[in-house]
N, C-alpha and C positions, 0 to 999 in steps of 0.2 A: 148277566146270568149269575145265579147264586152258586156258591160251592161252599162244601163243609169238608174239612180236612181234619181227621182224627189222629192223634198221636199219644204216647206214652204207655202204650200196652207193653206186655212182657211176661216174663216168668217169674214168679214170686212164691216163696213159702207160705203156707197157712199161717195166718197171724200177721202177715206182713201188710205194706201199703202200696198202692200205686195212685198217682194222680194222672187222669186222662185230660188231654186238652181237645177242643173242638174250635178250630179256627174257621171264622166265617168270613166271606167276601162278596162282594156284589151289591146290588142295589138295596140300600136300606137294610143291609145285614145286621147293622149293629142294634136295630130294634127288633130283631126277630126273637120269638120265644124259641127256645131251644131245650128239647127233651132228650133224654137217653134211654135207650133200649139194648137189649142183649139178646143174642142167640146161641144157644148151646148145641153140640152136635145132635142131630136127630129130634130137635125140639124147635116149637115154633119161636118166633120173635117175641120177647115179653118186655113189659114196660119195667124201667127202672126208677126214673125220677123225671120230673117236669115242674116247671113253675106253675102255680095255679092263678085262676083269675083273680082271686082274692089277694094275691100278693104273696102268699105262702108258697112253700114248695111241698109237693107230694112225693113220697117215696113208697116203692113196693114194700110190702110187710117184711119181705125177705132181706132187705137192705136197711131198713129203717133203723137208725141210731149208729150205723157204720159207714154210709155213703152220705156226702154232702155236695151239693151243685153250689158253684160260685161263678161270678162273670166278672170280666174286665172289659168294660166297654170301649176304653182307649184302645185296646188290642184287639177288639172284635173277637174275643175268645171266651168260651165257656168251659169251665173245668168240672170234673166229677172225682173229687178225692174220695178214695176207697180205702177204709181201714179195716182192720181185723178180718182180712180176706180169708174165705174158705175155699176148699175145693170145689164146691158146688157153685161158686161165682165164676168158674171157668166158662168162657163164652168169647164170641166176637161182639164188641160193644160199639154201637152205632150211636152217633148224635143225629138228631132230626130237627128241622126247624120249619117255622111257619104253619103251625097247626089250624085247621079250619073246622075242627070238630072237637071231640072228646080228646083231651091231651094225653090220656092215658092209652089211646089207641092208635097203633102204628098207621092204619090207613089214613088218619087225620092230617098228616105231615106231608107237606109238599117236597120238601128237600131232604136228601139224606147223604150222609158221608160214606165213605168206602169201608169203614170199620177198622177196628184195631183188636188184636187178640190178646186176651188176657188168659193166662195159665196160672193156676194156684195149684201147687204140689203139696201133698200132705206129709 
């Protein structure tokens, strides 16, 4: 069974930084493609970032230049470094793994973590 566990969320002032972690475990988890999504209160879950088939990483326009995905395969962990945070970044952040379709679409992913809350104060 594949499990994803996010951590690293919290409360930060605008302009600050946080690094989220997504620890994966289970069958072949180290080879999974892992993407990040977020969901703010009253809004739909939205795409944040994911590795693309070409080998590059695609970021939502709203986070481009501020967020960065990295991966430590030895630790089976994927990170989302979030810099220059804004109040509008406040949301529950989810990592998701093993997409079988378009990587920017949430229904493509087979496995999800429980989410971690990020709150950015103004």
